[in-house]
N, C-alpha and C positions, 0 to 999 in steps of 0.2 A: 240854402241860397245860394250864391254862387258867390262864389271870395275872388282875392288876387293870389290864392295860396300856391296854381302854380308856376302863375308869371313871377314871381317875385322868389322863387327857387332858383327858375331861370334866369332874373336878372343877376339873381347873387353870384349864377358864373360870370358874369362879367358882359351877359347875351343882352342889348338892351332891349333890344328893337323884337317886343312877340307880337306873333297875329294871331288871330283868333279866328277859328275860319266855321261856320256848319253852313248847313244848305236845308234847302225846303223844294215840298211837291212829287217827293217819292214817291208817295201813294196818290199821287191826282190820275181821272179817267181824263183829262184835254190840260193843254197851257205845260208850257217849259219849264226843265228847273230851275230854279234859281241857289246860288251862293253868291253869299258875304262874308268876309271879312275885314277885321278890324284890328289896326296895327297900333301897340298900349304902348309907354318906356313908362321906369321909375314914377317920372311926374302926374302921372294918368290918375286923375282921383276915383276912386270905386261910388257907383251909382247905383246906393241900396236899392232901391225898384225893381232893377235889372235881376233877372230869369226868367228861366226857358220861356220863349216866347209862348210857346200851349198854355203855357196857367197867366195867359197873362188874358184881360180884354181888349175888342181891334182897339177900344182912343184911348188903354194905358198903352198899347204897344205901339201907336204912332205919335203919339206923345213923346216917351219912349225917346222915337226910335228916332226924332229932330237933337233930343238932349245928347246921346250917344256922338255925334255928329261931331257936337261942338265939344265932347271932353274926350276924342279917340285925337291921336294919332290923324289920322288916315283912315278912312274905307272906302274899299276894293267893293266889285259890283263882279256878280258873271251868270250868266245865263247857258245853258244848250236848249237850244230847239225841237218843237217837237220830229222834226228829220232827223237831228242827229239821235236822237232816244231810238227810233224805228232803227236805225242804222246802228249803233252804239251797243241797245242793251240801256235800262237805266241806271246800270251799276258806273258804267263806264262812261256816260251823259254827267250824272253827276261829278264825278272828279274833271269834266272839262270844263265843268262851272266852277269848280273851287278854281282850279285852276286858271282860267281866270279871270277872277275875283284879284287871285294871287298876282298876278301880274299890274292889276290896276297902281298894287299897294307900292310898288319897285321896291326896294333894298331892304332887306331882313336879315334878324340873324336865326328864330327860330321861331316854331309855326305849330302851337295848338288846335286840334282836329276831331270836330265829335267822330263819335265811334270807334267800333273797333275797329283791329288792325287790318289799315288796306292794302290787298295784294297785287291790284291793277299797277305794272310796272309804268306806267303811263303818268301816272304821275307821280313826279316826283318832284316834291315840294321843296327840296335837302332838309335843313335839321329842323325834325317834327318828332310830335309825343300823341298820339292817340290814345283819349282818353271818351270811356266807356258812361255814356250819360253826362257828358262835356257840360250839357248848357243846363248841366245844374249844380256844374262844380264850381267852372271856370268862368270869371266877370266876363273877359275877353270871347270864348265861345257863344254866349249868355247876348255878351251883346251883337255878334254876328246874327246871329238865328232870330234878331229880333228884325235888323236891318233887312236880310234877306226875307224874314214871312210880311214886312210892311209893304219891300218892292214890289213880289210876286202877288199879294192881293191888289194892288193899287193895277196891276199889268191885266190881270184878269178882272177885271172891273173895268175896265177898258175895252179887251175881249168880247165882253156882255154884250157891248151895244153893236154889235159888229154882228154878233152868234143868238142875239137872245132867244130866251124860252129856254136859259137850261140853267139859272138861278148862279151865275159864278160872279155874279157881285156880290154874294154873299154864302156862298158853296165853294169856293176860286179854286172847282173842277174838281175836288173832290167825290168820291161816291156815295153823298145824299141820296136820301128815298126820293127826292125831287129832283136829285138829276138825274136819277134811274129810271127812273118814269119819263123825259123827257125824253128820252134818251129810245127809249123803246115807243116814244111816239110822234119823234120827228126824225131821227136817226141819226148820225156822229156826224162830223166835221172834220172839214184836215187841223184844226188845230185838238182833235181827238187824237188820246196816242192807240192805235189802234191794235194792238198787242195784249191792251189792259182789261179783265175784266168784262161790266159789260159791255162796254164798246168791242171788244174779243167777241164773248159769243151771237155778240149781231152781226159780225160782217162773217161770223161759220154758218150761221142760217140764211145767210145773204147768198151766199158761195152754194149752199146747200140748194135754195127756191133757183140761183139759175141756172146752177146746174140737173136742175126737175126740169124746166123749163126747155134745156137742152134739149133732154134725152127724147123729149114729147116734140118737138119740131122737127130730129133727125127723121 
């Protein structure tokens, strides 16, 4: 279960404004990647129900997201669009989203980031620590993972009304069976990531058909 162990170690050095950062949507076939940042200080009280967002139900995440906003000092949200994912690739786009979330926080002393060592020179949060499986260890990161997940799920639900039939209201754009089936039956939208999984395969088939038709008409 996430604790304040990492945060307390940093606070003990006199660095009192610690931010946990996490992102969601890396493996989705559609929609943006979204990041959240949660600022905690020594006055922040641990919420024992907070843990990795993937281990919680939708109802639990919704309830906790609201509670987190009342307990932490500040919350920042950042996103990178599908167009940015196409242009930058998902790795760099995720760091764009994280950077935007941190900018909303304002001033801070240290950042805790979920994941392994970050090699992207464009992501420069300042003094920070990367924690493997940080959303299972650090309260600030776990809180950020929940806020990011709830934010992105709500966005995908809204997008599902504009692009119905893909099940985004329940699969959030991830490659579930119903989403892949809908892609084969309906094709892809401008919200789909063209270089990901089933979408990439369908685009390749579409391009091959277009070439075959052009050869026939030549």
